[in-house]
C-alpha positions as CSV (number, residue, x, y, z in Angstrom):
1,M,55.8,24.8,-42.4
2,A,53.4,25.5,-45.2
3,K,55.2,22.9,-47.3
4,I,54.2,20.3,-44.7
5,F,50.9,21.6,-43.4
6,N,48.6,22.3,-46.4
7,K,45.4,21.1,-47.8
8,R,46.9,18.5,-50.2
9,N,49.0,16.8,-47.5
10,T,46.1,16.9,-45.0
11,L,43.7,15.3,-47.5
12,F,46.3,12.6,-48.3
13,L,46.9,11.8,-44.6
14,V,43.2,11.8,-43.6
15,S,42.4,9.6,-46.6
16,F,45.1,7.1,-45.5
17,I,43.8,7.1,-41.9
18,V,40.2,6.6,-43.1
19,L,41.3,3.6,-45.3
20,F,43.4,2.2,-42.4
21,K,40.3,2.4,-40.2
22,I,38.1,0.7,-42.8
23,F,40.6,-2.1,-43.0
24,L,40.8,-2.6,-39.2
25,S,37.0,-2.2,-38.8
26,A,36.4,-4.9,-41.5
27,S,39.0,-7.4,-40.4
28,T,38.9,-7.4,-36.6
29,S,36.2,-9.0,-34.3
30,L,33.9,-6.8,-32.4
31,H,34.9,-5.8,-28.9
32,P,32.3,-7.2,-26.4
33,D,31.2,-3.6,-25.7
34,E,30.5,-3.0,-29.4
35,A,28.5,-6.2,-29.6
36,Y,26.5,-5.0,-26.6
37,Y,25.6,-1.7,-28.4
38,W,24.8,-3.7,-31.5
39,L,22.4,-5.7,-29.4
40,W,20.7,-2.4,-28.3
41,S,20.2,-1.5,-32.0
42,K,18.1,-4.7,-32.4
43,Q,15.9,-3.5,-29.6
44,L,15.6,0.3,-30.2
45,A,14.4,2.3,-27.3
46,L,14.4,5.9,-26.0
47,G,17.1,5.0,-23.5
48,Y,19.1,2.2,-22.0
49,Y,20.4,1.2,-18.6
50,D,24.0,2.2,-19.3
51,H,23.8,5.2,-21.7
52,P,21.5,7.3,-23.8
53,P,20.4,5.7,-27.1
54,M,22.3,7.5,-29.9
55,V,24.9,4.9,-30.3
56,A,22.2,2.3,-30.9
57,W,20.5,4.6,-33.4
58,F,23.8,5.1,-35.3
59,I,24.4,1.3,-35.5
60,K,20.8,0.7,-36.6
61,I,21.3,3.0,-39.6
62,T,24.6,1.5,-40.7
63,T,23.4,-2.1,-40.3
64,L,20.2,-1.8,-42.3
65,L,21.9,-3.8,-45.2
66,S,24.5,-5.7,-43.3
67,N,25.5,-6.8,-39.8
68,S,29.2,-7.1,-40.6
69,E,31.8,-5.7,-38.3
70,L,32.5,-2.9,-40.8
71,A,28.8,-2.0,-40.9
72,V,28.5,-1.9,-37.1
73,R,31.5,0.4,-36.9
74,F,30.9,2.4,-40.1
75,S,29.5,5.5,-38.3
76,S,32.9,5.9,-36.7
77,I,34.4,6.3,-40.2
78,I,31.8,8.9,-41.1
79,V,32.5,10.8,-37.8
80,T,36.2,10.9,-38.6
81,I,35.5,12.6,-41.9
82,M,33.0,15.0,-40.3
83,L,35.4,16.0,-37.5
84,S,38.2,16.6,-40.0
85,I,36.1,19.0,-42.0
86,L,34.8,20.7,-38.9
87,V,38.3,21.2,-37.4
88,W,39.5,22.6,-40.7
89,K,36.7,25.1,-40.9
90,F,36.9,26.0,-37.2
91,A,40.7,26.6,-37.2
92,K,40.5,28.8,-40.3
93,K,37.7,30.9,-38.8
94,L,39.7,31.3,-35.5
95,F,43.0,32.2,-37.1
96,H,42.3,34.4,-40.2
97,E,42.0,31.7,-42.8
98,D,45.4,30.3,-41.9
99,E,45.6,27.0,-43.7
100,T,48.8,26.0,-42.0
101,V,47.1,26.1,-38.6
102,A,44.0,24.4,-40.0
103,S,46.1,21.7,-41.6
104,A,48.1,21.1,-38.4
105,S,45.0,21.0,-36.3
106,V,43.3,18.4,-38.5
107,I,46.5,16.3,-38.5
108,V,47.0,16.6,-34.7
109,L,43.4,15.5,-34.1
110,N,43.5,12.5,-36.5
111,T,46.9,11.2,-35.3
112,L,45.9,11.1,-31.7
113,P,45.8,7.4,-30.7
114,L,42.4,8.2,-29.3
115,M,41.2,9.1,-32.8
116,F,43.4,7.1,-35.0
117,V,42.9,3.6,-33.4
118,G,40.6,4.2,-30.5
119,S,37.8,5.5,-32.7
120,I,37.5,2.4,-34.8
121,I,35.5,1.1,-31.9
122,I,31.8,2.2,-31.9
123,T,30.9,3.5,-28.5
124,P,28.7,6.3,-27.1
125,D,31.7,8.5,-27.5
126,T,31.4,8.3,-31.3
127,P,28.2,10.4,-31.6
128,A,28.9,12.4,-28.4
129,F,32.2,13.7,-29.7
130,V,30.9,14.9,-33.1
131,F,27.8,16.6,-31.6
132,F,29.8,18.2,-28.9
133,A,32.2,19.5,-31.5
134,F,29.4,21.0,-33.5
135,A,28.1,22.7,-30.4
136,V,31.5,24.2,-29.7
137,Y,31.9,25.3,-33.3
138,Y,28.5,27.1,-33.3
139,Q,29.3,28.6,-29.9
140,W,32.3,30.3,-31.6
141,R,30.2,31.3,-34.6
142,L,27.8,33.0,-32.1
143,I,30.7,34.9,-30.5
144,E,32.1,35.9,-33.9
145,S,28.8,37.0,-35.5
146,C,26.4,37.7,-32.6
147,K,23.6,36.1,-34.8
148,T,20.7,34.8,-32.7
149,K,20.2,31.7,-34.7
150,Y,23.4,30.2,-33.3
151,W,22.0,30.0,-29.8
152,Y,19.4,27.6,-31.2
153,L,21.9,25.5,-33.2
154,I,24.1,25.2,-30.1
155,G,21.0,24.0,-28.1
156,F,20.1,21.4,-30.7
157,F,23.6,19.9,-31.0
158,L,24.1,20.0,-27.3
159,G,20.8,18.1,-27.0
160,L,22.1,15.5,-29.5
161,S,25.3,15.2,-27.5
162,F,23.2,14.6,-24.4
163,L,21.3,11.9,-26.4
164,S,24.7,10.3,-26.9
165,K,26.4,10.5,-23.5
166,Y,25.7,12.3,-20.2
167,T,29.2,13.8,-20.2
168,A,27.7,16.4,-22.5
169,I,26.9,18.3,-19.3
170,L,30.6,19.4,-19.4
171,F,29.7,21.7,-22.2
172,V,27.9,23.8,-19.6
173,L,31.0,23.8,-17.4
174,S,33.2,24.9,-20.3
175,L,30.7,27.6,-21.2
176,A,30.7,28.9,-17.6
177,V,34.5,28.9,-17.5
178,Y,34.6,30.9,-20.8
179,M,32.0,33.4,-19.6
180,L,34.1,34.0,-16.5
181,L,37.5,34.3,-18.2
182,D,36.3,36.5,-21.1
183,G,33.8,38.7,-19.4
184,K,30.7,37.2,-20.9
185,L,28.6,37.1,-17.7
186,K,26.3,39.5,-19.4
187,W,25.0,36.5,-21.3
188,L,23.1,35.6,-18.1
189,K,20.8,38.4,-19.0
190,N,20.3,37.2,-22.5
191,K,17.0,35.3,-22.9
192,H,18.4,33.3,-25.8
193,L,20.9,31.6,-23.5
194,Y,17.9,30.1,-21.6
195,F,16.1,29.3,-24.9
196,M,19.2,27.4,-25.9
197,F,18.9,25.2,-22.8
198,V,15.2,24.7,-23.5
199,I,16.0,23.4,-27.0
200,S,18.6,21.1,-25.6
201,F,16.2,19.8,-23.0
202,I,13.5,19.2,-25.6
203,T,16.1,17.3,-27.8
204,F,17.1,15.3,-24.7
205,L,13.5,14.5,-23.8
206,P,13.4,10.9,-25.0
207,V,16.0,9.9,-22.4
208,I,14.1,11.7,-19.7
209,I,10.9,9.9,-20.7
210,W,12.7,6.5,-20.6
211,N,14.3,7.2,-17.3
212,S,11.0,8.3,-15.8
213,Q,9.4,5.0,-16.8
214,N,12.4,3.0,-15.3
215,E,13.0,4.6,-11.9
216,W,15.6,7.0,-13.2
217,I,18.0,4.0,-13.3
218,S,20.3,5.2,-16.0
219,F,21.0,8.6,-14.3
220,T,21.5,6.8,-11.0
221,F,23.9,4.2,-12.5
222,Q,26.1,6.8,-14.2
223,F,26.2,9.1,-11.2
224,N,27.3,6.3,-8.9
225,H,29.6,4.9,-11.6
226,G,31.5,8.2,-11.8
227,L,31.5,9.1,-8.1
228,S,31.5,5.8,-6.2
229,G,33.9,5.0,-3.5
230,N,34.5,6.4,0.0
231,K,38.3,6.6,-0.1
232,L,40.5,9.1,-1.9
233,H,42.8,7.5,-4.4
234,L,45.8,9.7,-5.4
235,N,47.2,6.8,-7.5
236,Y,44.0,7.0,-9.7
237,V,44.8,10.6,-10.5
238,L,48.3,9.7,-11.6
239,E,47.0,6.8,-13.7
240,Y,44.3,9.0,-15.2
241,L,47.0,11.6,-16.3
242,G,49.1,8.8,-17.6
243,L,46.2,7.5,-19.6
244,Q,45.6,10.9,-21.1
245,S,49.2,11.2,-22.2
246,L,48.7,7.8,-23.9
247,I,45.5,8.6,-25.8
248,A,46.8,12.0,-26.8
249,G,50.4,11.1,-27.1
250,P,53.0,12.5,-24.6
251,F,54.3,15.3,-26.8
252,V,50.8,16.6,-27.7
253,F,49.5,16.2,-24.2
254,V,52.3,18.0,-22.5
255,S,52.3,20.7,-25.2
256,G,48.6,21.2,-24.5
257,I,49.2,21.7,-20.8
258,V,52.1,24.2,-21.5
259,A,49.9,26.0,-24.1
260,S,47.1,26.3,-21.5
261,I,49.4,28.0,-19.0
262,Y,50.7,30.3,-21.7
263,Y,47.3,31.2,-23.0
264,L,46.0,32.1,-19.5
265,K,49.0,34.4,-19.0
266,S,49.1,35.8,-22.6
267,K,48.6,39.5,-23.1
268,N,48.1,39.1,-26.9
269,I,45.0,41.2,-27.3
270,A,44.4,40.0,-30.9
271,Y,44.1,36.3,-29.9
272,Q,43.4,36.5,-26.2
273,H,39.7,35.7,-26.4
274,K,40.3,32.9,-28.9
275,H,42.9,31.4,-26.6
276,R,40.5,31.6,-23.7
277,F,37.8,29.9,-25.8
278,L,40.0,27.0,-26.8
279,F,41.2,26.6,-23.2
280,S,37.7,26.7,-21.8
281,F,36.3,24.0,-24.1
282,S,39.2,21.6,-23.5
283,V,41.2,21.8,-20.3
284,P,38.4,22.1,-17.7
285,I,36.9,18.9,-19.2
286,I,40.2,17.0,-18.7
287,A,40.7,18.6,-15.3
288,I,37.2,17.7,-13.9
289,F,38.0,14.1,-14.2
290,I,41.0,14.5,-12.0
291,I,38.5,15.3,-9.2
292,T,36.4,12.2,-10.0
293,A,39.5,10.1,-10.2
294,L,40.0,10.8,-6.5
295,K,36.8,8.7,-5.9
296,S,36.7,6.1,-8.7
297,Y,38.9,4.7,-11.4
298,P,38.6,6.9,-14.5
299,G,38.1,5.7,-18.0
300,A,40.7,7.0,-20.5
301,N,38.0,8.0,-22.9
302,W,35.9,10.0,-20.4
303,P,37.2,13.5,-21.5
304,A,37.3,12.5,-25.2
305,S,35.2,15.5,-26.3
306,A,37.9,17.9,-25.0
307,Y,40.4,16.9,-27.7
308,F,38.4,18.8,-30.4
309,A,39.5,22.2,-29.1
310,F,42.6,20.8,-27.5
311,S,44.1,19.8,-30.9
312,I,43.6,23.2,-32.3
313,M,45.1,24.8,-29.2
314,V,48.2,22.6,-29.5
315,A,48.7,23.2,-33.2
316,Q,48.3,27.0,-33.0
317,Y,50.6,27.3,-30.0
318,L,53.4,25.3,-31.5
319,L,53.1,27.2,-34.9
320,A,52.4,30.7,-33.6
321,S,56.0,31.7,-32.9
322,N,59.2,31.3,-35.0
323,S,60.5,28.9,-32.5
324,K,62.2,26.0,-34.3
325,F,62.1,24.0,-31.1
326,K,58.3,24.3,-30.9
327,R,57.8,23.4,-34.5
328,N,60.0,20.4,-34.1
329,I,58.0,19.3,-31.1
330,L,54.8,19.5,-33.2
331,L,56.4,17.3,-36.0
332,I,57.8,14.9,-33.4
333,G,54.5,14.6,-31.7
334,I,52.6,13.9,-34.9
335,V,55.1,11.4,-36.2
336,F,55.2,9.7,-32.8
337,N,51.5,9.4,-32.5
338,F,51.2,8.2,-36.2
339,M,53.7,5.5,-35.7
340,I,52.3,4.3,-32.3
341,S,48.8,4.2,-33.8
342,I,49.9,2.3,-36.9
343,L,51.7,-0.3,-34.8
344,L,48.9,-0.6,-32.3
345,G,46.4,-1.1,-35.1
346,L,48.6,-3.8,-36.7
347,H,49.0,-5.4,-33.3
348,I,45.2,-5.5,-32.9
349,R,44.9,-7.3,-36.2
350,Y,48.1,-9.4,-36.4
351,A,49.5,-9.5,-32.9
352,I,52.9,-8.2,-34.2
353,F,54.4,-7.7,-30.8
354,P,55.6,-11.0,-29.3
355,V,54.2,-10.2,-25.8
356,Y,54.2,-13.9,-25.0
357,R,58.1,-13.9,-25.1
358,F,58.2,-11.7,-22.1
359,S,55.8,-13.7,-20.0
360,R,52.6,-15.7,-20.2
361,D,50.9,-13.3,-17.9
362,A,51.7,-10.4,-20.1
363,A,50.3,-12.2,-23.1
364,I,47.1,-12.9,-21.2
365,A,46.8,-9.3,-20.0
366,D,47.2,-7.8,-23.5
367,A,44.2,-5.6,-23.9
368,T,44.0,-6.2,-27.7
369,N,43.0,-9.8,-26.9
370,W,39.5,-8.4,-26.6
371,F,39.3,-8.3,-30.4
372,T,40.0,-12.0,-31.0
373,G,38.6,-15.5,-30.2
374,W,34.8,-14.7,-30.3
375,Q,34.1,-16.1,-33.8
376,E,35.3,-19.6,-32.7
377,L,33.0,-19.5,-29.7
378,G,30.0,-18.5,-31.9
379,S,30.7,-21.3,-34.4
380,N,31.0,-23.9,-31.7
381,I,27.6,-22.9,-30.3
382,L,25.9,-22.8,-33.7
383,Y,27.3,-26.3,-34.4
384,R,25.4,-27.7,-31.4
385,N,22.0,-26.8,-32.8
386,V,20.6,-25.3,-29.5
387,K,18.0,-22.7,-29.0
388,Y,19.4,-20.7,-26.1
389,A,22.7,-19.8,-24.5
390,V,23.0,-18.9,-20.8
391,T,26.0,-16.9,-19.6
392,D,26.9,-14.6,-16.7
393,S,28.0,-11.3,-18.2
394,H,26.3,-8.8,-20.5
395,Q,29.6,-8.6,-22.5
396,W,29.7,-12.4,-23.0
397,G,26.0,-12.5,-23.8
398,A,26.4,-9.8,-26.5
399,V,29.3,-11.4,-28.3
400,I,27.5,-14.7,-28.2
401,A,24.4,-13.1,-29.8
402,Y,26.5,-11.4,-32.5
403,Y,28.7,-14.3,-33.4
404,T,25.8,-16.7,-33.5
405,K,24.2,-14.3,-36.0
406,S,21.2,-13.8,-33.7
407,K,20.1,-17.4,-34.2
408,I,20.6,-18.2,-30.5
409,G,18.6,-16.6,-27.8
410,V,20.9,-15.3,-25.0
411,V,19.9,-15.4,-21.3
412,L,21.9,-13.7,-18.5
413,A,22.2,-15.5,-15.2
414,N,23.7,-13.0,-12.7
415,D,22.7,-10.4,-10.2
416,R,24.4,-7.4,-11.8
417,Q,22.0,-4.9,-13.3
418,N,22.4,-4.1,-17.0
419,Q,20.3,-3.7,-20.1
420,F,19.5,-7.4,-20.2
421,A,17.3,-6.8,-17.1
422,Y,14.9,-4.9,-19.3
423,W,14.4,-7.7,-21.9
424,S,12.0,-10.6,-21.2
425,V,12.9,-14.2,-20.4
426,P,11.8,-16.7,-23.1
427,K,8.9,-18.8,-21.8
428,D,10.2,-22.0,-23.2
429,L,13.7,-21.7,-21.7
430,E,13.1,-24.5,-19.1
431,T,12.2,-27.0,-21.9
432,S,14.5,-26.1,-24.7
433,K,17.9,-27.3,-25.6
434,T,20.4,-24.9,-24.1
435,V,24.1,-24.3,-23.6
436,I,25.6,-22.8,-20.5
437,I,28.7,-20.7,-21.4
438,K,31.3,-19.8,-18.8
439,I,34.2,-17.6,-19.9
440,D,37.4,-17.1,-18.1
441,N,39.2,-14.1,-19.5
442,H,42.1,-14.3,-17.0
443,L,42.7,-18.0,-16.9
444,N,42.4,-18.2,-13.1
445,E,39.6,-20.8,-13.0
446,D,39.7,-24.6,-13.4
447,F,37.1,-25.3,-16.1
448,N,38.3,-28.9,-16.4
449,S,36.7,-29.7,-13.1
450,I,33.3,-28.7,-14.3
451,K,31.2,-31.8,-14.9
452,D,30.1,-32.5,-18.6
453,A,31.8,-29.3,-19.8
454,E,33.7,-29.1,-23.0
455,V,36.6,-26.7,-22.5
456,I,37.7,-24.6,-25.5
457,N,40.9,-22.6,-25.6
458,A,41.1,-19.4,-27.5
459,K,44.7,-18.9,-28.6
460,R,46.8,-16.1,-29.9
461,N,50.4,-16.6,-31.1
462,G,50.0,-20.1,-29.8
463,V,49.3,-18.9,-26.2
464,T,45.9,-19.6,-24.6
465,I,44.4,-16.2,-23.8
466,R,40.9,-17.2,-22.8
467,Q,38.9,-20.3,-22.0
468,Y,35.3,-21.2,-22.6
469,A,33.4,-23.9,-20.8
470,V,30.4,-25.1,-22.8
471,I,27.8,-27.3,-21.1
472,E,24.8,-28.6,-22.9
473,T,21.5,-29.1,-21.0
474,N,17.9,-29.8,-21.8
475,G,16.4,-26.6,-20.4
476,Y,17.5,-24.0,-17.8
477,K,15.5,-22.7,-14.9
478,V,15.8,-19.1,-14.0
479,K,15.7,-18.7,-10.2
480,D,14.8,-15.0,-10.1
481,P,13.2,-13.7,-13.3
482,K,13.4,-10.1,-12.0
483,N,17.2,-10.2,-12.1
484,K,17.9,-12.9,-14.7
485,N,16.7,-11.7,-18.1
486,S,17.5,-12.1,-21.8
487,I,17.4,-11.0,-25.3
488,I,16.2,-13.3,-28.1
């Protein structure tokens, strides 16, 4: 397998993937969520309603010279390179400088649909993943060397991961599982373990300060978001597992589950603690969301950080023996993920799959529609020479702000709490030329019945996938300023 999995081939494949991501990042419209985080970067803060601030800080840095789609997403490209280098180093340290395992680990990680295509989108997972990975890496360096300095590096990177996404708390779960499995409970008597958490807390302090000034709203929102609902939903669990097999690829995901069971039963003294480590920092993270899925619908990306250790675990398991079957599974899994990711990326950009031929409903429901049709709306609004745009969703408001090049102030008119509620309403809104924008993403509303509305159809492959109703007005009165706020 050394002829396939080596440094040269790994460098070539990662370079190709990075170039493909640059192409997609530069040539596709922002997803509304990305536009929302870009909007945060224009109003930097210590925290935000939905998430910690790191994603906004990343975007701020990469958009200092340009606000292009590539600039907004560029940190995702950098993270891809950083993770590739880190996985290479980590796998070599784990398995006696074995470049075959290191190469396979890097390739498995980069060809996961989650990483190959999913990571072109800039989200809180982008910084959360890379900082979580550094914390895991230094945790192993601590185990390997017993050097005290690594406790503090772990605390720092864990704190940065907390500054990115609250799911960083799952590092603590993974650490606890590892301590139980590998007989490391003695760490509870080590003062440096607690200093590690102190460092993490200090690093995370900006978010705590922001929340303390805003009624702890971000913590409350995320807790309720992940554990809302009174009924148990077994179908959500099945959907969650199905989503994981999609973002990891079915061959890689199933191989990881098999490897986990094997690792737990393995009596290989030489590798036992390494197997337990990789298991602890991957599988429990994926498993914990099975529990939350019983209460609320899970996001496919929620356990994203688990796939750092998971990829190494899969690669080493499938290469460890002389089993031709296992090695073929590894190759099939990589090729399958690579091809699916390439096709999905091309479909995002060029709509290569004729979904509309199956049914109009399927064409409308195509999730890749989120990456098209926004520039036309922005151009239409700019053409009208208005000062403000009023809409009813933070996602719509964000794409309007981005694709009107921040020349139009955006006001939200709905009762749902989001970051817009923490930005002020312009004082001249009631007397300024304004457009009211209604967006129907499912084509189940009759916009033609709205008086004085111009209806614009966003099309893809000749099929209308979204409708915009644009209504011009001389001023707009906000009924409840506490719940109807804006960004200029």
